Structure formats: structure tokens, C-alpha cells
LOKE-232802 format. One record per atom (N, C-alpha, C): residue in one letter; atom name; x, y, z; chain. Coordinates in pm, whole numbers, plus 32768, in hexadecimal, padded with zeros to 4 digits. Each point is the difference from the previous one (the first is absolute). Last residue first. Layout:
REM residues N
r A a CA east X north Y up Z c A
...
This chain:
REM residues 155
r G a N east 5530 north 5B0D up 7F4E c A
r G a CA east 8064 north 7FD2 up 7FCD c A
r G a C east 7FDA north 7F79 up 7FF4 c A
r R a N east 7EDD north 81AF up 804D c A
r R a CA east 8010 north 7FB7 up 7FF4 c A
r R a C east 8094 north 7FBB up 7FCA c A
r P a N east 7F5D north 81F8 up 800F c A
r P a CA east 7FFC north 7F88 up 7F92 c A
r P a C east 8064 north 7FA4 up 8066 c A
r A a N east 7E92 north 8194 up 80CE c A
r A a CA east 8091 north 7FEE up 7FD7 c A
r A a C east 8024 north 7F6D up 7FA8 c A
r G a N east 7E53 north 80B8 up 80EB c A
r G a CA east 8025 north 802E up 7F3F c A
r G a C east 807F north 7FDA up 8001 c A
r C a N east 7FCF north 80C1 up 81EA c A
r C a CA east 7F9D north 7F85 up 7FD9 c A
r C a C east 7FFD north 8000 up 7F64 c A
r P a N east 81B1 north 8061 up 80FF c A
r P a CA east 7F97 north 8079 up 7FDE c A
r P a C east 7F9B north 7F66 up 7FCC c A
r P a N east 8199 north 7F73 up 810B c A
r P a CA east 7FE6 north 8043 up 7FBA c A
r P a C east 7F7E north 801F up 7FE1 c A
r P a N east 8090 north 7F7F up 81EE c A
r P a CA east 7FE9 north 7FDC up 7F6A c A
r P a C east 8020 north 8058 up 7F90 c A
r A a N east 811C north 8067 up 81A8 c A
r A a CA east 7F68 north 801E up 7FBB c A
r A a C east 8015 north 7FBF up 7F9B c A
r A a N east 816C north 7F6E up 8167 c A
r A a CA east 7FFD north 8064 up 7F98 c A
r A a C east 7F55 north 7FE4 up 7FD8 c A
r T a N east 80E8 north 7EE4 up 8140 c A
r T a CA east 7FEA north 80AD up 8057 c A
r T a C east 7FE9 north 806D up 7F89 c A
r A a N east 804E north 7DF7 up 7FA1 c A
r A a CA east 7F82 north 8018 up 8040 c A
r A a C east 7FED north 80A8 up 801E c A
r P a N east 8139 north 7FBF up 7E71 c A
r P a CA east 800F north 7FD5 up 8078 c A
r P a C east 7F53 north 7FE4 up 8027 c A
r F a N east 8023 north 7FF1 up 7E19 c A
r F a CA east 8035 north 8063 up 805E c A
r F a C east 8009 north 7FB8 up 8080 c A
r E a N east 8041 north 7F5C up 7DBF c A
r E a CA east 8005 north 7FE3 up 8077 c A
r E a C east 8003 north 807E up 8074 c A
r P a N east 7F8B north 8045 up 7DC4 c A
r P a CA east 8097 north 7FEC up 805F c A
r P a C east 7F8D north 7FDF up 80B3 c A
r V a N east 7F78 north 7FA3 up 7DF1 c A
r V a CA east 7FD2 north 8047 up 807C c A
r V a C east 8050 north 7FF7 up 8076 c A
r Y a N east 7FAC north 7FB5 up 7DA9 c A
r Y a CA east 8062 north 7FEF up 807B c A
r Y a C east 7FE3 north 8079 up 8086 c A
r I a N east 7EE3 north 7F4B up 7DF5 c A
r I a CA east 801D north 807F up 806B c A
r I a C east 805F north 7FC1 up 8080 c A
r F a N east 7F11 north 7F36 up 7E1F c A
r F a CA east 8042 north 7FE2 up 8090 c A
r F a C east 8044 north 8091 up 8035 c A
r S a N east 7F24 north 7F7E up 7E31 c A
r S a CA east 7FCD north 804D up 8087 c A
r S a C east 8025 north 8017 up 807B c A
r P a N east 807D north 7ED6 up 7E95 c A
r P a CA east 802B north 80A9 up 7FC0 c A
r P a C east 7FA4 north 8047 up 809C c A
r D a N east 80B2 north 7DF5 up 8000 c A
r D a CA east 7F6F north 8045 up 802B c A
r D a C east 8007 north 8096 up 7FE9 c A
r A a N east 817D north 7EBE up 7F8F c A
r A a CA east 7FA5 north 7FBC up 8033 c A
r A a C east 7F60 north 8037 up 7FDD c A
r K a N east 8173 north 811F up 7FE1 c A
r K a CA east 8020 north 7F9D up 7F99 c A
r K a C east 7F6C north 7FA5 up 8012 c A
r Q a N east 8066 north 80DE up 8192 c A
r Q a CA east 7F93 north 8062 up 7F83 c A
r Q a C east 8037 north 7FC3 up 7F66 c A
r K a N east 80F7 north 7F18 up 8176 c A
r K a CA east 7F54 north 7FEC up 8007 c A
r K a C east 7FB3 north 805B up 7FA2 c A
r R a N east 81EE north 8028 up 7FE0 c A
r R a CA east 7FB6 north 7F62 up 7FE8 c A
r R a C east 7F50 north 8002 up 800A c A
r K a N east 80F8 north 815E up 807A c A
r K a CA east 7FF7 north 800D up 7F87 c A
r K a C east 7FC6 north 7F7E up 7FBD c A
r I a N east 8085 north 802E up 81BE c A
r I a CA east 7F8F north 8065 up 7FE3 c A
r I a C east 7FC0 north 7FE4 up 7F77 c A
r D a N east 81BC north 7F31 up 8067 c A
r D a CA east 7F7A north 7FD8 up 8050 c A
r D a C east 7F69 north 8043 up 7FB4 c A
r L a N east 81A0 north 80EE up 7FDA c A
r L a CA east 7FB7 north 7F6D up 7FCA c A
r L a C east 7FCF north 7FAD up 7FF5 c A
r V a N east 8051 north 8162 up 812C c A
r V a CA east 7FD0 north 8041 up 7F78 c A
r V a C east 7FF8 north 7F7C up 7F9A c A
r L a N east 808D north 7F96 up 819C c A
r L a CA east 7F7B north 803E up 8027 c A
r L a C east 7FE0 north 8003 up 7F7F c A
r R a N east 81CA north 7FC9 up 8002 c A
r R a CA east 7F8A north 7F97 up 8001 c A
r R a C east 7FA2 north 7FF5 up 8008 c A
r I a N east 8129 north 817C up 804B c A
r I a CA east 800A north 7FCA up 7F66 c A
r I a C east 7FA7 north 7F7A up 8017 c A
r G a N east 801B north 80BF up 8199 c A
r G a CA east 7FB2 north 804D up 7FA4 c A
r G a C east 8001 north 7FD8 up 7F67 c A
r G a N east 8129 north 7F31 up 8134 c A
r G a CA east 7F6F north 7FDC up 8023 c A
r G a C east 7FAD north 802E up 7FA7 c A
r L a N east 81B5 north 8088 up 7FC9 c A
r L a CA east 7FCD north 7F6A up 7FC3 c A
r L a C east 7F9D north 8014 up 8025 c A
r F a N east 808F north 815D up 80F7 c A
r F a CA east 7FC9 north 8019 up 7F52 c A
r F a C east 8019 north 7F99 up 7FB6 c A
r G a N east 7F2D north 8005 up 8232 c A
r G a CA east 8096 north 7FFC up 7F8F c A
r G a C east 8000 north 803A up 7F69 c A
r K a N east 7E40 north 7F94 up 8138 c A
r K a CA east 8066 north 7FE7 up 801F c A
r K a C east 8077 north 7FFC up 7FAA c A
r V a N east 7E5D north 811D up 802C c A
r V a CA east 802E north 7FA1 up 7FA8 c A
r V a C east 805F north 7FEB up 8018 c A
r P a N east 7EC6 north 80CF up 8162 c A
r P a CA east 8055 north 8034 up 7F83 c A
r P a C east 8010 north 7F7D up 7FE0 c A
r L a N east 7E23 north 8044 up 80EF c A
r L a CA east 8030 north 7FDC up 7FFF c A
r L a C east 80C3 north 7FF9 up 7FBA c A
r Q a N east 7E69 north 815D up 8037 c A
r Q a CA east 7FF7 north 7FA2 up 7FD1 c A
r Q a C east 8077 north 7FAF up 8038 c A
r M a N east 7F54 north 818C up 815F c A
r M a CA east 8032 north 7FFF up 7F3C c A
r M a C east 800B north 7F4B up 7FDF c A
r G a N east 7FBC north 80EE up 81C7 c A
r G a CA east 7FB0 north 801E up 7F97 c A
r G a C east 7FD3 north 7FEE up 7F54 c A
r P a N east 814E north 7FD3 up 8179 c A
r P a CA east 7FC8 north 7FC2 up 801C c A
r P a C east 7F57 north 800C up 7FE2 c A
r S a N east 81B5 north 80ED up 7F78 c A
r S a CA east 7FD0 north 7F76 up 8015 c A
r S a C east 7F96 north 7FA1 up 8018 c A
r V a N east 80DA north 81F2 up 7FFD c A
r V a CA east 7F65 north 7FE8 up 7FF1 c A
r V a C east 7FF3 north 7F4B up 7FC8 c A
r A a N east 81AB north 80A9 up 80F0 c A
r A a CA east 7FAE north 8070 up 8059 c A
r A a C east 7F80 north 7FC3 up 7F92 c A
r R a N east 8152 north 7F8B up 7F3F c A
r R a CA east 8006 north 7FB5 up 805C c A
r R a C east 7F79 north 8023 up 805F c A
r S a N east 8066 north 80E6 up 7E9A c A
r S a CA east 7FF0 north 7F7B up 7FE2 c A
r S a C east 7FE3 north 7FCD up 8066 c A
r F a N east 80EC north 816F up 800E c A
r F a CA east 7F76 north 8004 up 7FF5 c A
r F a C east 7FB4 north 7F98 up 7FFD c A
r R a N east 81BB north 7FF1 up 8009 c A
r R a CA east 7FC1 north 8009 up 805C c A
r R a C east 7F6B north 8019 up 8004 c A
r P a N east 80F1 north 7FEB up 7E7C c A
r P a CA east 8003 north 7FA3 up 8040 c A
r P a C east 7FE2 north 7FE5 up 8069 c A
r L a N east 7FF1 north 818B up 7F1F c A
r L a CA east 7FBE north 7F7D up 7FB8 c A
r L a C east 800D north 7F9E up 804E c A
r N a N east 80D1 north 8196 up 7FE0 c A
r N a CA east 7FBC north 8006 up 8090 c A
r N a C east 7FCE north 7F8B up 7FDC c A
r C a N east 8109 north 807F up 7EAE c A
r C a CA east 8044 north 8003 up 805E c A
r C a C east 7FB9 north 7FB7 up 8066 c A
r F a N east 7F27 north 80C2 up 7E67 c A
r F a CA east 8022 north 7F7A up 802F c A
r F a C east 806C north 7FC9 up 8052 c A
r P a N east 7E88 north 8164 up 8083 c A
r P a CA east 808E north 7FFF up 7FA3 c A
r P a C east 801D north 7F9B up 8026 c A
r V a N east 7DE3 north 809A up 7FF2 c A
r V a CA east 807F north 7FC2 up 8041 c A
r V a C east 8060 north 7FF0 up 7FD9 c A
r A a N east 7E7D north 807F up 7F1A c A
r A a CA east 804C north 808E up 8051 c A
r A a C east 807A north 7FAF up 8055 c A
r A a N east 7EC4 north 7EFF up 7F48 c A
r A a CA east 804F north 8027 up 7F84 c A
r A a C east 8051 north 804C up 803B c A
r Y a N east 7E98 north 7E66 up 80B2 c A
r Y a CA east 8081 north 8088 up 803E c A
r Y a C east 804E north 8059 up 7FAF c A
r M a N east 7F17 north 7E82 up 7F4D c A
r M a CA east 7F93 north 8030 up 8071 c A
r M a C east 8007 north 80A7 up 8040 c A
r H a N east 8137 north 7EF3 up 7EA5 c A
r H a CA east 7F71 north 8029 up 7FB5 c A
r H a C east 7FB3 north 803B up 8070 c A
r H a N east 81B4 north 7F37 up 80CD c A
r H a CA east 8019 north 8072 up 7F98 c A
r H a C east 7F6D north 8060 up 7FD0 c A
r E a N east 7FFE north 7E3F up 80ED c A
r E a CA east 800C north 808A up 8074 c A
r E a C east 8006 north 8056 up 7F97 c A
r T a N east 7FD8 north 7EA5 up 7F27 c A
r T a CA east 7FA0 north 8034 up 8002 c A
r T a C east 7FF6 north 8078 up 809C c A
r H a N east 819E north 7F4D up 7F5F c A
r H a CA east 7FB3 north 804A up 7F86 c A
r H a C east 7F88 north 801A up 804F c A
r F a N east 81D3 north 7F67 up 8057 c A
r F a CA east 7F79 north 802D up 8082 c A
r F a C east 7F9D north 803B up 7FB0 c A
r N a N east 81A3 north 7FCD up 7F41 c A
r N a CA east 7FAA north 7F50 up 7FFE c A
r N a C east 7F99 north 800E up 8084 c A
r M a N east 8138 north 8171 up 7F8C c A
r M a CA east 7F6B north 8007 up 7FA9 c A
r M a C east 7FDA north 7F5B up 8025 c A
r N a N east 81A0 north 80D2 up 8093 c A
r N a CA east 7FC1 north 7FDB up 802C c A
r N a C east 7F66 north 7FE2 up 7FBF c A
r W a N east 818E north 8049 up 7F34 c A
r W a CA east 7FDF north 807F up 806D c A
r W a C east 7F88 north 7FF6 up 8032 c A
r Y a N east 8151 north 7EA9 up 7ED5 c A
r Y a CA east 7F1E north 804F up 7FE9 c A
r Y a C east 7FC9 north 8069 up 8048 c A
r L a N east 81C8 north 7F6E up 8050 c A
r L a CA east 8016 north 7FF7 up 7F7B c A
r L a C east 7F5C north 804F up 7FAE c A
r Y a N east 8033 north 7F65 up 81CC c A
r Y a CA east 8038 north 806E up 7FFD c A
r Y a C east 7FE5 north 803F up 7F6C c A
r R a N east 7F72 north 7E7D up 806C c A
r R a CA east 7F8E north 8068 up 8051 c A
r R a C east 8051 north 805D up 7FE1 c A
r V a N east 80FB north 7E9A up 7F4F c A
r V a CA east 7F6B north 8009 up 7FED c A
r V a C east 7FAB north 8090 up 8014 c A
r V a N east 816C north 7F45 up 8117 c A
r V a CA east 8043 north 804B up 7F89 c A
r V a C east 7F9B north 8023 up 7F99 c A
r P a N east 7F56 north 7F1F up 8191 c A
r P a CA east 802E north 8081 up 8003 c A
r P a C east 8027 north 8053 up 7FB9 c A
r N a N east 7ECA north 7E5F up 7F87 c A
r N a CA east 8082 north 8023 up 8067 c A
r N a C east 800F north 80A1 up 8035 c A
r V a N east 7E0D north 7F74 up 7FCC c A
r V a CA east 8068 north 7FFE up 7FAA c A
r V a C east 8090 north 7FC7 up 8059 c A
r T a N east 7DBC north 8014 up 7FDF c A
r T a CA east 8075 north 8007 up 8040 c A
r T a C east 8070 north 7FB5 up 7FAC c A
r V a N east 7E1B north 80FA up 7F49 c A
r V a CA east 8052 north 7F70 up 8010 c A
r V a C east 8086 north 803B up 8061 c A
r T a N east 7DE2 north 80C6 up 7FB6 c A
r T a CA east 806D north 8000 up 800D c A
r T a C east 8067 north 7F7B up 8000 c A
r H a N east 7E60 north 8083 up 7EE8 c A
r H a CA east 800E north 7FF5 up 804C c A
r H a C east 8097 north 8042 up 8020 c A
r C a N east 7E0D north 8084 up 7F01 c A
r C a CA east 80A2 north 7FEC up 7FF8 c A
r C a C east 8022 north 7FAF up 8096 c A
r I a N east 7E2B north 803F up 7FB4 c A
r I a CA east 8033 north 8023 up 7F57 c A
r I a C east 80A4 north 8008 up 7FF3 c A
r L a N east 7EE8 north 7FA8 up 8183 c A
r L a CA east 7FDA north 7FC5 up 7FA6 c A
r L a C east 8031 north 8000 up 7F74 c A
r R a N east 804F north 8114 up 8186 c A
r R a CA east 800A north 7F78 up 7FFF c A
r R a C east 7FFD north 7F9E up 7F9F c A
r W a N east 7F2A north 8199 up 800D c A
r W a CA east 8095 north 8013 up 7FDB c A
r W a C east 8042 north 7F85 up 7FFE c A
r D a N east 7E0D north 806C up 8002 c A
r D a CA east 8036 north 7FF3 up 8062 c A
r D a C east 80AD north 8008 up 7FCD c A
r P a N east 7E53 north 8057 up 7EAF c A
r P a CA east 8008 north 8073 up 8096 c A
r P a C east 8078 north 7FD9 up 805D c A
r V a N east 7FFF north 7F22 up 7E02 c A
r V a CA east 7FBB north 7FC7 up 8053 c A
r V a C east 801B north 809C up 80A0 c A
r S a N east 8091 north 7FB0 up 7E1E c A
r S a CA east 7F94 north 8061 up 7FFD c A
r S a C east 7FA3 north 7FB3 up 808B c A
r S a N east 812B north 7E77 up 7F66 c A
r S a CA east 8005 north 8089 up 7FD3 c A
r S a C east 7FA1 north 808A up 8008 c A
r A a N east 813C north 7E1A up 80D2 c A
r A a CA east 7F78 north 802A up 7FE4 c A
r A a C east 7FD9 north 8090 up 7FA7 c A
r L a N east 8191 north 7E91 up 7FD7 c A
r L a CA east 7FE8 north 8020 up 8074 c A
r L a C east 7F53 north 803E up 7FE3 c A
r G a N east 81A8 north 7F47 up 7F08 c A
r G a CA east 7F84 north 7F9B up 8032 c A
r G a C east 7F8F north 8032 up 804A c A
r N a N east 81BC north 8116 up 7FF5 c A
r N a CA east 7FF7 north 7F92 up 7F69 c A
r N a C east 7FA9 north 7F93 up 8053 c A
r H a N east 8104 north 8155 up 8101 c A
r H a CA east 7F87 north 8039 up 7FA3 c A
r H a C east 7F94 north 7F83 up 7F97 c A
r Q a N east 81CE north 7FFF up 8136 c A
r Q a CA east 7FDF north 8065 up 8044 c A
r Q a C east 7F8A north 800F up 7FC2 c A
r I a N east 8137 north 7F01 up 7F07 c A
r I a CA east 800C north 7FB3 up 8062 c A
r I a C east 7F6C north 8058 up 8055 c A
r V a N east 80B3 north 80E3 up 7E8B c A
r V a CA east 7FA3 north 7F9C up 7FF8 c A
r V a C east 7FC2 north 7F84 up 807A c A
r G a N east 8136 north 8149 up 804B c A
r G a CA east 7F9E north 804D up 7FAD c A
r G a C east 7F99 north 7F96 up 8009 c A
r T a N east 81CB north 7F8E up 8037 c A
r T a CA east 7F77 north 8023 up 8065 c A
r T a C east 7F8A north 8031 up 8010 c A
r L a N east 8144 north 7FBF up 7E51 c A
r L a CA east 7FB7 north 7F88 up 805B c A
r L a C east 7FCB north 8020 up 808C c A
r R a N east 809B north 8164 up 7F3A c A
r R a CA east 7FBC north 7FE9 up 7FB3 c A
r R a C east 7FAA north 7F62 up 803A c A
r G a N east 8174 north 80BC up 80B4 c A
r G a CA east 7FA1 north 804C up 8041 c A
r G a C east 7F8E north 7FE3 up 7FA6 c A
r L a N east 818A north 7F36 up 7FBB c A
r L a CA east 7FF0 north 7FFA up 8059 c A
r L a C east 7F79 north 8032 up 8048 c A
r I a N east 80C2 north 8031 up 7E63 c A
r I a CA east 7FB4 north 7F84 up 800D c A
r I a C east 7FD3 north 8003 up 803B c A
r T a N east 8120 north 8193 up 7FA3 c A
r T a CA east 7F79 north 7FF1 up 8028 c A
r T a C east 7F95 north 7F9E up 8007 c A
r F a N east 81E2 north 8056 up 7F8D c A
r F a CA east 7FEA north 7FF4 up 809B c A
r F a C east 7F88 north 8021 up 802F c A
r F a N east 8085 north 7F44 up 7E2F c A
r F a CA east 801E north 7F9F up 8080 c A
r F a C east 7FF6 north 8058 up 806D c A
r F a N east 7F76 north 80D2 up 7E77 c A
r F a CA east 7FBE north 7F79 up 8017 c A
r F a C east 805A north 7FC6 up 805A c A
r N a N east 80B3 north 818A up 7FB9 c A
r N a CA east 7F8A north 8001 up 801D c A
r N a C east 7F89 north 7F9A up 8023 c A
r G a N east 81E0 north 7FFC up 7F54 c A
r G a CA east 7FE2 north 7FFA up 8095 c A
r G a C east 7F93 north 802C up 8007 c A
r F a N east 80C7 north 7F97 up 7E32 c A
r F a CA east 7F72 north 7FB6 up 8052 c A
r F a C east 7FED north 8019 up 807C c A
r V a N east 8168 north 8123 up 7F37 c A
r V a CA east 7F6A north 800F up 7FC8 c A
r V a C east 7F88 north 7F74 up 7FFD c A
r I a N east 8177 north 8067 up 811F c A
r I a CA east 7FE8 north 80B6 up 7FC3 c A
r I a C east 7F83 north 7FBF up 7FC1 c A
r L a N east 80DC north 7E96 up 80CC c A
r L a CA east 7FE8 north 809D up 8048 c A
r L a C east 7FB6 north 8036 up 7FB1 c A
r Y a N east 80B9 north 7EBD up 7EFB c A
r Y a CA east 7F97 north 7FDC up 8069 c A
r Y a C east 7FCC north 8044 up 8072 c A
r I a N east 8139 north 8083 up 7E9F c A
r I a CA east 7FA4 north 7FB8 up 7FB2 c A
r I a C east 7F95 north 7FF4 up 8077 c A
r L a N east 8182 north 804C up 80B9 c A
r L a CA east 7FBF north 8077 up 7FF2 c A
r L a C east 7F95 north 7FE8 up 7FB0 c A
r I a N east 813F north 7EC3 up 8034 c A
r I a CA east 7FB6 north 8013 up 8066 c A
r I a C east 7F80 north 8061 up 7FED c A
r W a N east 818A north 7FB5 up 7E9F c A
r W a CA east 7F45 north 7FA8 up 8003 c A
r W a C east 7FC9 north 800F up 8071 c A
r L a N east 8195 north 8119 up 7F23 c A
r L a CA east 7FB5 north 8018 up 806E c A
r L a C east 7FB9 north 7F8D up 801E c A
r G a N east 811C north 8062 up 7E69 c A
r G a CA east 802F north 7F7B up 8074 c A
r G a C east 7FB6 north 801B up 8080 c A
r T a N east 8006 north 80FA up 7E75 c A
r T a CA east 8061 north 8050 up 807F c A
r T a C east 7FFA north 7F70 up 8027 c A
r V a N east 7ED6 north 7FF0 up 7EC9 c A
r V a CA east 806E north 8029 up 7FD1 c A
r V a C east 8064 north 8035 up 8049 c A
r A a N east 7E64 north 7F8A up 80B5 c A
r A a CA east 803D north 7F8A up 7F92 c A
r A a C east 8076 north 802F up 7FCF c A
r F a N east 7F18 north 8154 up 80D5 c A
r F a CA east 804A north 7FB0 up 805D c A
r F a C east 7FE5 north 7F73 up 7FC4 c A
r V a N east 7F72 north 8119 up 7EBE c A
r V a CA east 807D north 8056 up 805E c A
r V a C east 805C north 7FB3 up 8066 c A
r A a N east 7E46 north 7F70 up 7F18 c A
r A a CA east 8075 north 800A up 7F9F c A
r A a C east 807A north 8033 up 8065 c A
r I a N east 7E4E north 7FF3 up 80BF c A
r I a CA east 8033 north 7FAB up 7FFD c A
r I a C east 8087 north 7FDF up 7F9B c A
r L a N east 7F2C north 81A9 up 805A c A
r L a CA east 8064 north 7FD8 up 8087 c A
r L a C east 8048 north 7F5B up 7FEE c A
r V a N east 7EEB north 80B7 up 7E9B c A
r V a CA east 8066 north 8033 up 7FFC c A
r V a C east 804B north 7FC4 up 8081 c A
r A a N east 7E6C north 7F66 up 7FDE c A
r A a CA east 8036 north 7FDF up 7F90 c A
r A a C east 8083 north 8035 up 7FF4 c A
r Y a N east 7ED6 north 80A3 up 8131 c A
r Y a CA east 8042 north 7F8A up 8019 c A
r Y a C east 8030 north 7FD9 up 7FBC c A
r S a N east 7F3E north 8182 up 7F7E c A
r S a CA east 8066 north 8034 up 8057 c A
r S a C east 8055 north 7F66 up 803B c A
r I a N east 7EB4 north 7FFD up 7EBA c A
r I a CA east 8073 north 801E up 7FB8 c A
r I a C east 8068 north 8001 up 8050 c A
r V a N east 7E37 north 7FC5 up 80EB c A
r V a CA east 8033 north 7F8B up 7F81 c A
r V a C east 809A north 7FF4 up 7FAF c A
r A a N east 7EEF north 817E up 8119 c A
r A a CA east 801A north 7F9C up 8045 c A
r A a C east 805E north 7F93 up 7F8A c A
r F a N east 7F36 north 8140 up 7F03 c A
r F a CA east 807D north 804F up 806D c A
r F a C east 8012 north 7F6E up 8057 c A
r R a N east 7E75 north 7FBC up 7F2D c A
r R a CA east 809D north 7FDB up 7F81 c A
r R a C east 8064 north 8026 up 803A c A
r A a N east 7E89 north 805B up 8113 c A
r A a CA east 8035 north 7F75 up 8009 c A
r A a C east 8055 north 7FED up 7F82 c A
r W a N east 7F8B north 81D5 up 8054 c A
r W a CA east 8049 north 7FB1 up 8044 c A
r W a C east 8019 north 7F70 up 801B c A
r R a N east 7ED5 north 80C0 up 7EC0 c A
r R a CA east 8073 north 8002 up 7FD4 c A
r R a C east 807A north 7FEF up 8099 c A
r I a N east 7E2C north 7F88 up 7FCC c A
r I a CA east 8059 north 7FA4 up 7FC5 c A
r I a C east 805E north 8065 up 7FE5 c A
r M a N east 7EEA north 80DB up 813F c A
r M a CA east 8061 north 7F56 up 7FFA c A
r M a C east 8022 north 7FD0 up 7FCB c A
């Protein structure tokens, strides 16, 4: 692992030097820092879908949640914004998650509205957890959904 890390650092240093000498500055951003820029959407969406929720609870609806996002983000994130459905029924192909989500929506928690709405929710959860470290966010459920099991955390 140490040898691989050294190899990676040296390789990136060589690439940066080559791109700088040849004047191909854009390749520094695309190749060297591309992983960061292209994975930030997935990382932020993952934070929205898991942050502040319960853990070690047998109901997946309390461990993660679905976020409604625009079609571009949905495409780039491979429909993984349907996160609860993905965790509950992992065998459903990602291309069928939107249709599957519509089919099971009467029993699921209400989705977070939009990417920025999810960021606002995470910031609100963090603020509440700073005031009360034992705070756990419990999502809203429609009247058609079965209530969370007894012993579920209270928000």
C-alpha cells in the first residue's frame, strides 16, 4: 500500500510537470483532480441520504432516504437518489428504480425535495445535533405507510 501511494504521488507529480511544460493546463484539472470534481456529486448526495439518520434499526426507511433531484443529477448519479428503495431491494436494476419507487411510494417515507433542499436538511440536522448530540432525524411518512417499528428513534 505504501509503495502504491508513493507511485501514485510520483506519477501525479510527473503528469503535472509534463502538462505544465507542454502548456496543457486543462489536463491537470481533468486528469489529476478529475476524480475529486467528478465524485463530489455522489459524495454530497450520499451525505444527504444518510446523515443524521438512525443506525442499527431494522427499518431501512429510518436509515436512509430518497431525494428528488433534477433529471441531469439523476442520470449522473445512476438513479441512486432512490436510495431507500436501492437499499431495501438491491436486486432492482438502477434503470428501474424510478418506476419501482413509484410502485412502493405509498409505504415509503416522503422524499427530500431537491438537492439544495437536502443540503439545507443536513445543515439543520447538524445544528440540532450540536445542541442535542442524541438527536436523530426521523423522516415524515404519508398516511398510507406503515408506522416505523416500536423502538424507532424519535426526532
